[in-house]
C-alpha positions as CSV (number, residue, x, y, z in Angstrom):
1,M,-62.9,129.5,117.2
2,N,-61.6,127.5,114.3
3,S,-58.9,125.0,114.9
4,P,-55.7,124.9,112.9
5,T,-57.0,121.8,111.1
6,E,-60.2,123.6,110.1
7,K,-58.2,126.6,108.9
8,A,-55.9,124.4,106.8
9,S,-59.0,122.7,105.3
10,F,-60.4,126.1,104.4
11,W,-57.3,127.0,102.3
12,R,-57.1,123.5,100.7
13,E,-60.7,123.8,99.5
14,R,-60.0,127.2,97.8
15,F,-56.4,127.0,96.6
16,P,-54.3,124.1,95.2
17,V,-52.0,124.1,98.2
18,D,-51.5,120.4,98.2
19,A,-50.7,120.4,94.4
20,V,-48.1,123.2,94.9
21,A,-46.5,121.4,97.9
22,H,-46.4,118.2,95.9
23,F,-44.8,119.9,93.0
24,F,-42.0,121.4,95.1
25,Q,-41.4,118.1,96.9
26,K,-40.8,116.4,93.5
27,K,-38.9,119.2,91.9
28,S,-35.1,118.6,91.7
29,V,-32.0,120.3,90.3
30,P,-29.5,118.5,88.1
31,M,-26.0,118.1,89.5
32,H,-23.0,118.6,87.3
33,R,-19.9,120.8,87.2
34,H,-21.9,123.9,86.0
35,T,-24.7,123.7,88.6
36,I,-23.4,126.8,90.4
37,W,-24.6,129.0,87.5
38,Y,-28.2,128.1,88.3
39,Y,-28.1,130.5,91.3
40,L,-27.6,133.6,89.2
41,G,-31.2,133.6,88.1
42,G,-32.4,133.8,91.7
43,M,-29.7,136.4,92.4
44,T,-31.1,138.6,89.7
45,L,-34.6,138.2,91.0
46,F,-33.4,139.2,94.5
47,F,-32.0,142.5,93.2
48,F,-35.2,143.1,91.3
49,I,-37.2,142.7,94.6
50,I,-34.8,145.1,96.3
51,Q,-35.5,147.6,93.5
52,V,-39.2,147.3,93.9
53,G,-39.1,147.7,97.7
54,T,-36.7,150.7,97.8
55,G,-38.4,152.3,94.8
56,I,-41.7,152.3,96.6
57,L,-40.1,153.9,99.6
58,L,-38.5,156.6,97.4
59,L,-41.8,157.3,95.7
60,L,-43.3,158.5,99.0
61,Y,-41.1,161.6,98.8
62,Y,-40.1,162.0,95.1
63,R,-41.8,164.7,93.0
64,P,-41.4,164.2,89.2
65,T,-41.1,167.8,88.0
66,A,-38.2,169.8,86.8
67,E,-38.7,172.3,89.5
68,A,-38.9,169.9,92.4
69,A,-37.2,166.6,91.4
70,F,-33.7,167.5,92.5
71,E,-34.9,169.1,95.7
72,S,-37.0,166.1,96.6
73,V,-34.1,163.7,96.2
74,Q,-31.9,166.1,98.2
75,F,-34.6,166.1,100.9
76,I,-34.6,162.3,100.9
77,M,-30.9,162.2,101.3
78,T,-30.6,164.9,104.0
79,K,-33.8,165.1,106.0
80,V,-35.5,161.6,105.7
81,Q,-34.2,159.2,108.3
82,F,-31.9,156.7,106.5
83,G,-33.1,158.2,103.2
84,W,-29.6,158.4,101.9
85,L,-29.1,154.7,102.5
86,I,-32.4,153.7,100.8
87,R,-31.4,155.8,97.7
88,S,-27.9,154.4,97.7
89,I,-29.2,150.8,98.0
90,H,-31.7,151.5,95.2
91,S,-28.9,152.8,92.9
92,W,-26.4,150.1,93.7
93,S,-28.9,147.3,93.4
94,A,-29.9,148.6,90.0
95,N,-26.3,148.2,88.8
96,L,-25.9,144.8,90.5
97,M,-29.2,143.6,89.0
98,V,-27.9,144.5,85.5
99,A,-24.6,142.8,86.2
100,A,-26.3,139.6,87.6
101,A,-28.7,139.5,84.6
102,M,-25.9,139.9,82.1
103,I,-23.8,137.1,83.7
104,H,-26.9,134.9,84.0
105,M,-27.8,135.5,80.3
106,F,-24.3,134.6,79.1
107,S,-24.1,131.5,81.4
108,V,-27.4,130.3,79.9
109,F,-26.0,131.0,76.4
110,F,-22.8,129.0,77.0
111,M,-24.7,126.1,78.6
112,K,-27.0,126.0,75.5
113,A,-30.1,126.2,77.7
114,Y,-31.9,128.0,74.9
115,R,-32.3,124.7,72.9
116,K,-35.7,123.1,72.2
117,P,-38.1,123.3,74.0
118,R,-36.8,126.3,75.9
119,E,-36.9,128.9,73.1
120,V,-39.6,131.0,74.7
121,T,-37.7,130.9,78.1
122,W,-34.6,132.3,76.4
123,I,-36.6,135.0,74.5
124,S,-38.4,136.1,77.7
125,G,-35.1,136.2,79.6
126,V,-33.4,138.4,76.9
127,L,-36.4,140.7,76.8
128,L,-36.2,141.0,80.6
129,F,-32.5,142.0,80.2
130,F,-33.4,144.6,77.7
131,L,-36.0,145.9,80.1
132,A,-33.4,146.1,82.8
133,L,-31.4,148.4,80.6
134,G,-34.6,150.4,80.0
135,F,-35.0,150.7,83.8
136,G,-31.5,152.0,84.1
137,F,-31.8,154.6,81.3
138,S,-35.2,155.9,82.4
139,G,-34.3,156.0,86.1
140,Y,-31.0,157.8,85.4
141,L,-32.8,161.1,84.6
142,L,-35.1,161.1,87.7
143,P,-32.7,162.9,90.1
144,W,-32.5,165.7,87.5
145,N,-28.8,166.4,88.0
146,T,-26.3,167.6,85.5
147,L,-24.9,164.2,84.6
148,A,-28.4,162.7,84.1
149,Y,-29.6,165.6,82.0
150,F,-26.8,165.5,79.5
151,A,-26.6,161.7,79.4
152,T,-30.3,161.6,78.5
153,K,-29.9,164.3,75.9
154,V,-27.1,162.4,74.2
155,G,-28.9,159.1,74.5
156,T,-32.1,160.3,73.0
157,E,-30.1,162.1,70.2
158,I,-28.5,158.8,69.3
159,A,-31.9,157.2,69.0
160,S,-32.9,160.0,66.6
161,V,-30.4,158.8,63.9
162,I,-32.5,155.7,63.2
163,P,-33.7,156.0,59.6
164,F,-37.3,157.1,58.9
165,I,-38.5,156.8,62.5
166,G,-35.6,158.3,64.5
167,H,-37.2,161.7,64.9
168,D,-40.5,160.3,66.0
169,I,-38.7,158.2,68.6
170,L,-36.9,161.3,69.9
171,I,-40.2,163.2,70.2
172,F,-41.8,160.1,71.9
173,L,-38.9,159.8,74.4
174,R,-38.5,163.5,75.2
175,G,-42.1,164.7,74.9
176,G,-40.9,167.4,72.6
177,E,-37.8,168.6,70.8
178,E,-35.7,169.2,73.9
179,V,-35.0,167.5,77.2
180,T,-37.4,169.4,79.5
181,G,-39.7,168.8,82.5
182,A,-42.0,166.9,80.1
183,T,-39.1,164.4,79.5
184,L,-38.7,163.9,83.2
185,T,-42.4,163.3,83.7
186,R,-42.4,160.9,80.8
187,F,-39.4,158.9,82.0
188,F,-40.9,158.8,85.5
189,G,-44.0,157.2,83.9
190,F,-41.9,154.7,82.0
191,H,-39.8,153.9,85.1
192,V,-42.6,153.4,87.7
193,A,-45.5,152.2,85.5
194,V,-44.9,151.1,82.0
195,L,-41.7,149.1,82.4
196,P,-42.7,147.5,85.7
197,M,-46.0,146.3,84.2
198,I,-44.2,144.7,81.2
199,A,-41.4,143.3,83.4
200,T,-43.8,141.7,85.8
201,A,-45.7,140.0,83.0
202,L,-42.5,138.7,81.4
203,L,-41.1,137.7,84.8
204,V,-44.1,135.6,85.6
205,L,-43.9,133.9,82.2
206,H,-40.2,133.3,82.6
207,L,-40.5,131.8,86.1
208,L,-43.4,129.7,85.1
209,L,-41.5,128.3,82.1
210,V,-38.5,127.6,84.3
211,Q,-40.6,125.7,86.9
212,V,-42.5,123.7,84.3
213,Q,-39.5,122.8,82.1
214,G,-37.0,122.5,84.9
215,M,-33.3,123.3,84.7
216,S,-31.5,122.6,81.4
217,V,-28.4,120.4,81.5
218,P,-25.6,121.5,79.1
219,P,-25.1,119.0,76.3
220,T,-21.5,118.3,77.4
221,Q,-22.7,117.4,81.0
222,I,-25.7,115.2,80.2
223,E,-23.8,112.0,80.7
224,N,-22.2,113.3,84.0
225,S,-25.5,114.6,85.2
226,A,-27.2,111.2,84.7
227,K,-24.6,109.5,86.9
228,K,-25.2,111.9,89.8
229,K,-28.3,112.0,92.0
230,P,-30.2,115.3,91.5
231,M,-30.5,117.8,94.3
232,P,-34.1,118.2,95.8
233,F,-35.2,121.8,95.2
234,F,-36.8,121.9,98.7
235,P,-35.1,122.4,101.0
236,F,-31.5,122.0,99.8
237,F,-31.3,124.1,96.6
238,L,-33.7,126.7,98.1
239,M,-31.6,127.1,101.2
240,R,-28.4,127.5,99.1
241,D,-30.2,130.1,97.0
242,L,-31.2,132.0,100.2
243,V,-27.6,131.9,101.4
244,G,-26.6,133.5,98.1
245,W,-29.3,136.1,98.7
246,L,-27.8,136.9,102.1
247,V,-24.3,137.3,100.6
248,A,-25.7,139.6,97.9
249,L,-27.5,141.6,100.6
250,G,-24.3,141.9,102.5
251,V,-22.4,143.1,99.5
252,L,-25.2,145.5,98.5
253,V,-25.4,147.1,102.0
254,A,-21.6,147.4,102.2
255,L,-21.4,149.2,98.9
256,A,-24.4,151.5,99.7
257,A,-22.9,152.4,103.1
258,L,-19.2,152.7,102.2
259,F,-19.8,154.4,98.8
260,P,-23.0,156.4,99.0
261,W,-24.6,157.3,95.7
262,E,-23.9,161.0,95.1
263,L,-26.5,163.5,93.9
264,G,-24.3,166.0,92.1
265,E,-25.6,169.4,90.9
266,K,-29.0,170.3,89.7
267,A,-29.4,170.2,85.9
268,D,-29.2,173.5,84.0
269,S,-30.3,173.4,80.4
270,F,-28.5,176.7,79.6
271,A,-25.1,175.5,81.1
272,P,-22.6,173.7,78.8
273,A,-22.0,170.0,79.3
274,P,-19.3,169.5,81.9
275,P,-16.1,167.6,80.7
276,G,-15.7,163.9,81.4
277,I,-19.4,162.9,81.4
278,K,-19.9,159.2,80.6
279,P,-22.9,156.9,80.5
280,E,-23.5,154.1,83.0
281,W,-21.1,151.2,82.6
282,Y,-23.6,148.9,80.8
283,F,-24.0,151.5,78.0
284,L,-20.4,152.5,77.9
285,F,-19.2,150.0,75.3
286,M,-21.8,151.1,72.8
287,F,-21.0,154.8,73.2
288,Q,-17.3,154.1,72.9
289,T,-17.9,152.0,69.7
290,L,-19.8,154.8,68.1
291,K,-16.8,157.1,68.6
292,Y,-14.6,154.9,66.5
293,I,-17.0,154.6,63.5
294,P,-16.1,157.1,60.7
295,A,-18.5,159.9,60.0
296,K,-19.2,158.5,56.5
297,I,-19.1,155.0,55.3
298,L,-19.7,155.0,51.5
299,F,-23.0,156.9,51.2
300,M,-24.3,156.1,54.7
301,D,-23.8,158.0,57.9
302,G,-21.4,156.1,60.2
303,E,-23.5,156.6,63.4
304,V,-26.6,155.3,61.6
305,L,-24.7,152.2,60.6
306,G,-23.5,151.7,64.1
307,I,-27.0,152.0,65.6
308,L,-28.3,149.6,63.0
309,A,-25.5,147.1,63.7
310,F,-26.3,147.1,67.4
311,G,-29.9,146.6,66.6
312,L,-29.1,143.6,64.3
313,V,-26.8,142.1,66.9
314,G,-29.6,142.4,69.5
315,L,-32.1,140.8,67.2
316,F,-29.6,138.0,66.4
317,W,-29.1,137.5,70.2
318,L,-32.9,137.3,70.8
319,L,-33.4,134.8,68.0
320,I,-30.4,132.6,68.8
321,P,-32.5,129.5,69.6
322,F,-33.9,129.5,66.0
323,I,-30.5,130.3,64.4
324,D,-28.4,127.7,66.3
325,R,-30.6,124.8,65.3
326,R,-28.2,122.1,66.5
327,P,-26.7,123.4,69.8
328,E,-26.0,119.9,71.0
329,E,-23.5,119.3,68.2
330,R,-20.1,120.7,68.9
331,R,-19.2,121.3,65.2
332,T,-22.2,123.5,64.5
333,S,-22.4,125.2,67.9
334,R,-18.7,126.1,68.4
335,W,-19.1,129.1,66.1
336,F,-22.0,130.4,68.3
337,T,-19.8,129.8,71.4
338,A,-17.0,131.8,69.8
339,F,-19.5,134.6,69.1
340,G,-20.4,134.7,72.7
341,W,-16.8,134.9,73.9
342,A,-16.1,137.6,71.3
343,A,-19.1,139.6,72.5
344,I,-17.8,139.4,76.1
345,A,-14.3,140.4,75.0
346,F,-15.6,143.3,73.0
347,I,-17.8,144.6,75.8
348,I,-14.9,144.5,78.3
349,I,-12.2,146.0,76.0
350,M,-14.4,148.9,74.8
351,S,-15.5,149.6,78.4
352,L,-11.9,149.6,79.7
353,I,-10.8,151.9,76.9
354,A,-13.6,154.3,77.7
355,Y,-12.6,154.4,81.4
356,V,-8.8,154.7,80.7
357,I,-8.9,157.3,78.0
358,P,-10.4,160.6,79.2
359,Q,-13.2,161.7,76.8
360,T,-16.7,163.2,76.8
361,F,-19.9,162.5,75.1
């Protein structure tokens, strides 16, 4: 029988265990007044792990067809032991993951952590956020209830207004001209195969870049950070990160248990859209904005201009490291900071208006 020393030697010969241990022993986290924002990245990762775990459990019973999808989710919630809790955790963690990712992204933006040489880290992070929105949109239809059906119908119709390629995008998303069982199957494939594959590759790249480049210090805190002793990543920062995960788990389980995610009624393509239907909160500001755009602006369709504007803003946000060339200088960077605060204010105000004023799609 091999001794523990021989077993350790076996793994050292085949894997760089010592090199990894040495890396984490030397790794440290800068200390300054904004250090607390570093924990949001790990929080987002935690919710993603919860999504994967609960999603696998739901896959054991879910059937991605228009005839059986609603009934399979109903079976999970009523017949499978703790099935209602697993589904509720999956739904709540999806929303919390998007919220954590959004706050993390804006905190990185305001701390100017996208500056050289972290441009690729920023791009991979923003793409991961866009993928999180894709997860939310594709997963929304899977229960095949009334709300999901009409939300998907309106969402794909908005994509169809994109000039030249809009109709092709609609056909690609729906698998046909209308939202049918083919759409459900297609969204299921996106949700459990295509998006996870892309997200995993981007996540590995993002985490690798963060580990290699280390934590970025905001330009305004470089002097203060130099005066303070950095915090060792292991065990101090890691233990604090795990405490944050435990708090997040407590909040998640409390929300899932106290406010179970409802299933609603089965989708009926022949029934009219019920009043008061709204998209998920992270899409709400965009839908609300499109309502205020005039039908015609000069010779262009207003909705088309709105979609193009959101696309250009998204592209601008993605390429911000190459546009804000001197983020360390306050004079040149304050305009970008103002843009970030304006974006937050716009999202909050438009979302609140949509919640306060009763309206439909």
